[in-house]
Wavefront OBJ file of the C-alpha trace (Angstrom):
o trace
v -6.316 -21.905 -10.581
v -9.612 -21.333 -8.805
v -10.861 -24.864 -9.490
v -7.532 -26.327 -8.378
v -7.760 -24.491 -5.055
v -11.344 -25.567 -4.452
v -10.622 -29.205 -5.360
v -7.696 -29.364 -2.914
v -9.780 -27.708 -0.200
v -12.726 -30.063 -0.660
v -10.411 -33.073 -0.526
v -8.861 -31.820 2.716
v -12.262 -31.313 4.337
v -12.917 -35.051 3.983
v -9.887 -35.701 6.202
v -11.271 -33.837 9.230
v -12.051 -35.723 12.421
v -14.685 -35.175 15.105
v -15.592 -31.513 15.666
v -12.618 -30.145 13.742
v -13.013 -27.153 11.463
v -10.554 -26.071 8.801
v -9.869 -22.676 7.269
v -7.938 -22.774 4.004
v -6.347 -19.710 2.394
v -4.717 -19.377 -0.996
v -2.148 -16.865 -2.270
v -0.541 -16.968 -5.685
v 0.770 -14.953 -8.588
v 1.960 -15.168 -12.166
v 4.268 -12.165 -12.438
v 6.940 -10.818 -14.750
v 9.821 -8.814 -13.277
v 12.226 -6.682 -15.308
v 15.135 -4.813 -13.727
v 16.494 -1.822 -15.648
v 19.724 0.118 -15.304
v 20.948 2.893 -17.585
v 17.733 2.268 -19.496
v 18.790 -1.238 -20.461
v 17.351 -4.568 -19.380
v 19.747 -6.099 -16.845
v 17.562 -8.878 -15.492
v 14.226 -10.330 -16.597
v 12.223 -13.293 -15.449
v 8.893 -14.626 -14.300
v 7.542 -15.939 -11.023
v 4.720 -18.468 -10.748
v 3.975 -19.397 -7.154
v 1.044 -20.757 -5.148
v 0.748 -21.183 -1.388
v -1.944 -22.773 0.744
v -2.412 -21.864 4.407
v -4.206 -24.162 6.842
v -5.779 -23.336 10.206
v -7.004 -26.483 11.960
v -9.465 -25.667 14.743
v -11.126 -27.627 17.509
v -12.874 -25.639 20.193
v -10.588 -22.784 21.211
v -7.388 -24.526 20.156
v -5.930 -24.199 16.700
v -2.686 -24.696 14.808
v -1.585 -23.066 11.561
v 0.818 -23.839 8.726
v 1.457 -22.903 5.108
v 2.532 -25.099 2.215
v 4.042 -24.128 -1.138
v 2.242 -25.928 -3.957
v 3.966 -27.643 -6.864
v 0.928 -27.792 -9.164
v 0.812 -31.594 -9.152
v -2.499 -32.548 -7.555
v -1.379 -35.880 -6.084
v 1.906 -34.494 -4.738
v 0.261 -31.381 -3.311
v -2.582 -33.307 -1.693
v -0.244 -35.816 -0.040
v 1.870 -32.999 1.370
v -1.220 -31.193 2.672
v -2.610 -34.325 4.322
v 0.721 -34.841 6.076
v 0.660 -31.202 7.199
v -2.875 -31.692 8.520
v -1.693 -34.649 10.621
v 1.171 -32.585 12.028
v -1.189 -29.734 12.927
v -3.470 -32.178 14.725
v -0.550 -33.383 16.828
v 0.608 -29.835 17.576
v -2.836 -28.541 18.467
v -3.310 -30.745 21.520
v -0.148 -29.238 23.015
v -1.254 -25.635 22.511
v -3.215 -23.524 25.003
v -6.689 -22.266 24.210
v -6.736 -19.047 22.202
v -9.169 -16.575 23.829
v -9.207 -14.331 20.741
v -9.738 -17.002 18.093
v -12.472 -15.620 15.851
v -13.597 -16.750 12.418
v -16.727 -16.322 10.355
v -19.455 -18.921 10.767
v -21.748 -17.221 8.260
v -21.497 -18.435 4.683
v -20.749 -15.573 2.265
v -19.557 -16.516 -1.200
v -17.713 -13.951 -3.331
v -15.964 -14.105 -6.684
v -14.019 -11.294 -8.340
v -11.981 -11.426 -11.540
v -9.945 -8.571 -12.964
v -7.566 -10.540 -15.126
v -8.925 -10.029 -18.627
v -6.656 -7.084 -19.451
v -3.194 -8.389 -18.632
v -0.747 -6.132 -20.455
v 2.090 -7.562 -22.485
v 5.274 -7.060 -20.461
v 7.493 -7.098 -23.549
v 5.483 -4.311 -25.206
v 5.368 -2.191 -22.053
v 9.104 -2.436 -21.387
v 9.864 -1.722 -25.046
v 7.839 1.491 -24.739
v 9.851 2.440 -21.652
v 13.159 1.871 -23.441
v 12.110 3.900 -26.483
v 10.559 6.780 -24.537
v 13.421 7.122 -22.032
v 15.973 6.804 -24.871
v 19.435 7.816 -23.563
v 18.329 8.698 -20.008
v 20.049 6.995 -17.060
v 16.919 5.182 -15.935
v 17.029 2.575 -13.179
v 14.013 0.736 -11.824
v 11.860 -2.360 -11.584
v 8.857 -3.236 -13.714
v 6.429 -5.813 -12.296
v 3.353 -7.086 -14.078
v 0.916 -9.978 -13.869
v -1.980 -11.561 -12.031
v -2.312 -11.968 -8.275
v -4.658 -14.554 -6.778
v -6.297 -14.938 -3.375
v -8.780 -17.520 -2.168
v -10.569 -18.708 0.947
v -12.565 -21.819 1.784
v -13.728 -23.389 5.028
v -15.257 -26.678 6.077
v -18.558 -24.909 6.790
v -19.005 -24.399 3.044
v -17.841 -20.852 2.281
v -15.968 -20.126 -0.964
v -14.225 -16.870 -1.939
v -11.986 -16.013 -4.878
v -10.158 -12.900 -6.061
v -7.830 -12.318 -8.999
v -6.354 -9.014 -10.126
v -4.156 -8.112 -13.095
v -2.008 -5.047 -12.432
v 1.383 -3.519 -13.132
v 3.832 -1.410 -11.166
v 6.792 0.441 -12.652
v 8.956 2.091 -9.978
v 11.985 3.982 -11.264
v 14.422 6.875 -10.993
v 16.376 8.850 -13.569
v 19.815 10.136 -12.579
v 21.643 13.287 -13.553
v 24.845 12.699 -11.582
v 25.900 11.370 -8.179
v 22.889 11.718 -5.837
v 20.929 14.034 -8.133
v 17.927 12.126 -9.459
v 14.219 12.303 -10.130
v 12.030 9.470 -8.857
v 8.705 8.422 -10.365
v 6.133 5.655 -10.404
v 3.494 4.449 -12.829
v 1.066 1.782 -11.658
v -2.465 0.622 -12.271
v -4.688 -1.838 -14.061
v -4.647 -0.559 -17.655
v -1.352 0.438 -19.330
v -1.566 3.729 -21.222
v 1.458 4.801 -23.208
v 0.478 8.469 -23.178
v 0.622 8.502 -19.353
v 4.065 6.917 -19.387
v 5.244 9.442 -21.978
v 3.900 12.360 -19.930
v 5.699 11.147 -16.811
v 9.018 10.675 -18.612
v 8.739 14.079 -20.308
v 8.150 15.638 -16.896
v 11.265 13.889 -15.598
v 13.328 15.234 -18.503
v 12.210 18.739 -17.570
v 13.112 18.193 -13.909
v 16.506 16.709 -14.798
v 17.316 19.883 -16.704
v 16.552 21.859 -13.550
v 18.579 19.707 -11.148
v 21.581 20.137 -13.430
v 21.672 23.744 -12.240
v 23.759 24.735 -9.178
v 21.979 23.730 -5.957
v 20.487 26.285 -3.597
v 21.156 26.002 0.123
v 18.412 27.389 2.323
v 18.490 28.129 6.034
v 16.453 26.156 8.564
v 13.045 27.699 9.110
v 9.438 27.554 7.986
v 8.657 27.641 4.254
v 5.560 27.538 2.117
v 5.614 24.170 0.343
v 3.895 21.903 -2.112
v 4.104 18.180 -1.373
v 3.535 15.936 -4.393
v 1.400 12.779 -3.916
v 4.475 10.562 -3.468
v 5.643 12.788 -0.590
v 2.175 12.861 0.980
v 2.025 9.060 0.818
v 5.107 8.843 3.055
v 3.347 10.964 5.679
v 0.100 8.981 5.511
v 1.964 5.666 5.612
v 3.791 6.652 8.795
v 0.496 7.771 10.352
v -0.824 4.319 9.527
v 1.622 2.561 11.866
v -0.849 2.166 14.711
v -2.876 5.187 13.649
v -6.080 3.481 12.591
v -6.259 0.124 14.387
v -8.832 -0.577 17.088
v -6.276 -2.259 19.351
v -3.873 0.697 19.219
v -6.766 3.009 20.079
v -7.938 0.923 23.027
v -4.376 0.553 24.326
v -3.721 4.270 23.687
v -0.637 3.659 21.565
v -2.000 5.349 18.449
v -0.082 8.411 17.213
v -3.518 10.020 16.789
v -4.221 9.834 20.524
v -4.704 13.609 20.715
v -7.571 13.368 18.226
v -9.261 10.901 20.549
v -8.577 12.476 23.920
v -7.925 16.156 23.289
v -10.344 16.847 20.466
v -7.645 17.791 17.960
v -8.720 17.752 14.340
v -7.280 18.049 10.868
v -8.526 20.457 8.199
v -12.151 20.042 7.138
v -10.962 19.100 3.641
v -9.204 15.962 4.952
v -11.284 12.821 4.492
v -9.457 9.499 4.543
v -10.971 6.078 4.002
v -9.942 2.494 3.477
v -11.330 1.706 0.022
v -11.719 -2.076 -0.052
v -13.674 -1.798 -3.309
v -10.583 -0.729 -5.299
v -10.093 -4.286 -6.522
v -6.393 -4.811 -5.865
v -6.708 -6.657 -2.547
v -9.419 -9.260 -1.843
v -12.705 -8.230 -0.243
v -12.525 -11.182 2.202
v -10.210 -11.849 5.132
v -8.194 -14.929 6.008
v -10.762 -15.793 8.675
v -13.697 -15.651 6.242
v -15.162 -12.245 7.061
v -16.327 -9.980 4.226
v -14.933 -6.460 4.354
v -17.262 -3.481 3.828
v -16.600 -1.556 0.621
v -15.276 1.409 2.613
v -14.222 2.212 6.157
v -14.283 5.959 6.818
v -11.231 6.620 8.986
v -11.260 10.409 9.025
v -14.194 12.511 7.832
v -13.929 16.282 7.394
v -10.892 16.338 9.668
v -12.493 14.344 12.480
v -11.688 10.760 13.412
v -14.498 8.338 12.559
v -13.925 4.570 12.523
v -11.132 2.105 13.225
v -9.844 -0.840 11.247
v -10.797 -3.976 13.158
v -9.113 -7.352 12.697
v -10.901 -10.559 13.672
v -8.833 -10.900 16.854
v -9.509 -7.327 17.975
v -13.190 -7.831 17.158
v -13.241 -10.745 19.616
v -11.165 -8.954 22.253
v -13.142 -5.710 22.188
v -16.578 -7.020 21.159
v -16.562 -5.247 17.814
v -17.167 -6.107 14.142
v -14.397 -7.275 11.808
v -13.887 -4.893 8.866
v -10.290 -5.536 7.783
v -7.666 -8.247 7.376
v -5.226 -6.399 9.607
v -5.235 -3.075 11.384
v -2.727 -1.536 9.002
v -4.514 -0.054 5.960
v -3.917 -1.557 2.536
v -6.175 0.482 0.248
v -6.114 4.065 1.476
v -8.005 6.810 -0.299
v -7.476 10.511 0.514
v -10.191 12.724 -0.949
v -9.244 15.258 -3.620
v -9.416 19.025 -3.255
v -9.953 21.818 -5.767
v -6.449 22.968 -6.734
v -5.637 22.428 -10.444
v -2.306 20.611 -10.745
v -1.340 22.705 -13.769
v -1.556 25.863 -11.616
v 0.281 24.517 -8.597
v 3.466 26.560 -9.143
v 1.393 29.727 -9.362
v -0.483 28.741 -6.184
v 2.809 27.999 -4.430
v 4.263 31.336 -5.594
v 7.477 31.238 -3.526
v 8.641 28.233 -1.544
v 9.508 24.551 -1.868
v 8.268 22.049 -4.434
v 8.873 18.633 -2.844
v 8.518 15.470 -4.909
v 9.676 12.950 -2.315
v 10.255 12.569 1.400
v 12.526 9.895 2.844
v 13.408 8.054 6.077
v 10.392 9.276 8.029
v 9.962 8.505 11.719
v 8.182 9.939 14.721
v 9.982 12.646 16.652
v 7.040 12.806 19.103
v 4.623 9.929 18.578
v 1.940 11.154 20.969
v 1.785 14.490 19.133
v 1.980 12.794 15.709
v 5.154 14.806 15.108
v 7.197 13.531 12.163
v 10.750 13.992 11.012
v 12.364 12.981 7.739
v 14.446 14.088 4.783
v 13.757 15.670 1.447
v 15.265 13.701 -1.408
v 15.547 13.517 -5.170
v 13.872 16.425 -6.957
v 13.228 19.151 -4.385
v 13.046 22.632 -5.958
v 13.102 26.243 -4.893
v 10.285 28.253 -6.512
v 10.028 32.042 -6.813
v 7.075 33.924 -8.260
v 5.592 30.726 -9.623
v 8.733 29.549 -11.434
v 11.230 26.854 -10.458
v 14.633 28.451 -9.909
v 16.994 25.764 -8.619
v 17.269 22.384 -6.911
v 17.530 22.501 -3.129
v 20.122 20.598 -1.118
v 18.821 17.768 1.068
v 17.148 19.075 4.220
v 15.546 17.562 7.325
v 12.012 18.518 8.281
v 10.238 18.142 11.609
v 6.549 18.937 11.718
v 3.214 17.771 13.073
v 0.470 16.120 11.044
v -1.945 18.413 12.878
v -0.140 21.355 11.273
v 0.653 19.903 7.848
v -2.858 18.531 7.299
v -4.558 20.912 9.679
v -3.775 24.489 10.622
v -1.233 25.047 7.819
v -3.098 23.260 5.019
v -3.961 25.542 2.120
v -5.452 23.012 -0.271
v -5.414 19.656 -2.034
v -5.127 19.063 -5.753
v -8.076 17.952 -7.874
v -5.987 15.285 -9.551
v -4.962 12.268 -7.522
v -2.343 9.604 -8.127
v -2.658 5.867 -7.546
v 0.498 4.473 -5.929
v 0.953 0.716 -5.615
v 3.330 -0.683 -3.035
v 6.400 -1.914 -4.943
v 7.357 -4.448 -2.254
v 7.905 -7.982 -3.490
v 9.472 -9.707 -0.484
v 8.012 -13.207 -0.624
v 5.359 -12.080 -3.071
v 4.087 -8.924 -4.740
v 2.277 -6.621 -2.348
v -1.378 -5.790 -3.015
v -1.359 -2.604 -0.920
v -2.136 0.742 -2.539
v -2.973 4.357 -1.863
v -4.686 7.032 -3.968
v -4.170 10.641 -2.967
v -3.733 14.246 -4.117
v -0.851 16.668 -3.707
v -0.885 19.028 -0.717
v -0.145 22.774 -0.506
v 0.839 23.988 2.974
v 1.415 27.455 4.344
v 4.568 26.337 6.081
v 6.804 23.313 6.498
v 9.411 23.431 9.244
v 12.964 22.581 8.146
v 15.391 21.988 10.984
v 18.779 21.398 9.322
l 1 2 3 4 5 6 7 8 9 10 11 12 13 14 15 16 17 18 19 20 21 22 23 24 25 26 27 28 29 30 31 32 33 34 35 36 37 38 39 40 41 42 43 44 45 46 47 48 49 50 51 52 53 54 55 56 57 58 59 60 61 62 63 64 65 66 67 68 69 70 71 72 73 74 75 76 77 78 79 80 81 82 83 84 85 86 87 88 89 90 91 92 93 94 95 96 97 98 99 100 101 102 103 104 105 106 107 108 109 110 111 112 113 114 115 116 117 118 119 120 121 122 123 124 125 126 127 128 129 130 131 132 133 134 135 136 137 138 139 140 141 142 143 144 145 146 147 148 149 150 151 152 153 154 155 156 157 158 159 160 161 162 163 164 165 166 167 168 169 170 171 172 173 174 175 176 177 178 179 180 181 182 183 184 185 186 187 188 189 190 191 192 193 194 195 196 197 198 199 200 201 202 203 204 205 206 207 208 209 210 211 212 213 214 215 216 217 218 219 220 221 222 223 224 225 226 227 228 229 230 231 232 233 234 235 236 237 238 239 240 241 242 243 244 245 246 247 248 249 250 251 252 253 254 255 256 257 258 259 260 261 262 263 264 265 266 267 268 269 270 271 272 273 274 275 276 277 278 279 280 281 282 283 284 285 286 287 288 289 290 291 292 293 294 295 296 297 298 299 300 301 302 303 304 305 306 307 308 309 310 311 312 313 314 315 316 317 318 319 320 321 322 323 324 325 326 327 328 329 330 331 332 333 334 335 336 337 338 339 340 341 342 343 344 345 346 347 348 349 350 351 352 353 354 355 356 357 358 359 360 361 362 363 364 365 366 367 368 369 370 371 372 373 374 375 376 377 378 379 380 381 382 383 384 385 386 387 388 389 390 391 392 393 394 395 396 397 398 399 400 401 402 403 404 405 406 407 408 409 410 411 412 413 414 415 416 417 418 419 420 421 422 423 424 425 426 427 428 429 430 431 432 433 434 435 436 437 438
């Protein structure tokens, strides 16, 4: 795959004219997908796809296109040469791009994490046996993802990563369900078993009569999957340089009013995780980490190549939306979390989040799936769906009681067009109060 990409790129570079420069990107995957319902395989198949992107540059004008590859070198090359001719014709009609910015330094990188591809058949068989007669519905995805970059200056970059993502729910009846996820690089049956056993325990609880609670403020524990929804909404404009300079970031009060989160909150973009490539589509090499928030205080922004040009900064990310977030752990043992919660809400998932006041980073959303009422450190009953409305400055600031020692790696299950390589690793969060509105 790597050699095929480089050979096509080198052949294209011989077709350049005059002062033209060419940036070539590669995206591909060899993935298995298995859809389950009622713990039976309903659909299974594989996807093998490769795509080449071209950016033909002369001066400040450039034109871009992408081409799906067939795997036949002569057919692919002929199609790419024709695309190159079309881009050349289009480029002369385009205006100059004042924010065009690509790397002119040559930095080669090569990363392979594809020696431990798990067997999809074996993994799914373990799911079927462990879940047994449970009403399990979900999608299992597994395989290798590829990314590459080459330019006519001489730079070469390659990245391949083998990973899996199993996203599923188990239903009791109607809308009563428990949602879970297991993802990573190395499949471990004992982890899968532990997660399914935990779900069986939670299903037994949600079979009890539901408890309706009044709107108000409640002590709460938010599991990692619920915390990820909050962090992901913060990320929409929260950490990009352009949103900060244009003052559209939901964290504007951290920048202009000196507001902070709790000292235990440290959030970084961890490019070294190995799921997404360390290089950008314009040839820049990302730093291993970008510290976004340190000890509750805002530190650095994510900077795309275009923002770097516009605001005279340094490129440190592909885009200004994070793709490898890492929230530092705390010191709360997960096994003692019910005791630490004492009386209040145990929330596994949040749903349909949006800003109720963007400038104040105020969020609203719904509880969903397994949300439990806890008294004296013991789960008593499932709680009916409720809406919350609260500020990040309270949830992760003034009302934060602690973070768990254990963190969970969550891979984005999106597969529109291709499997996502975004991820987040984070702990659970214990808060003194969460405001429920209805």
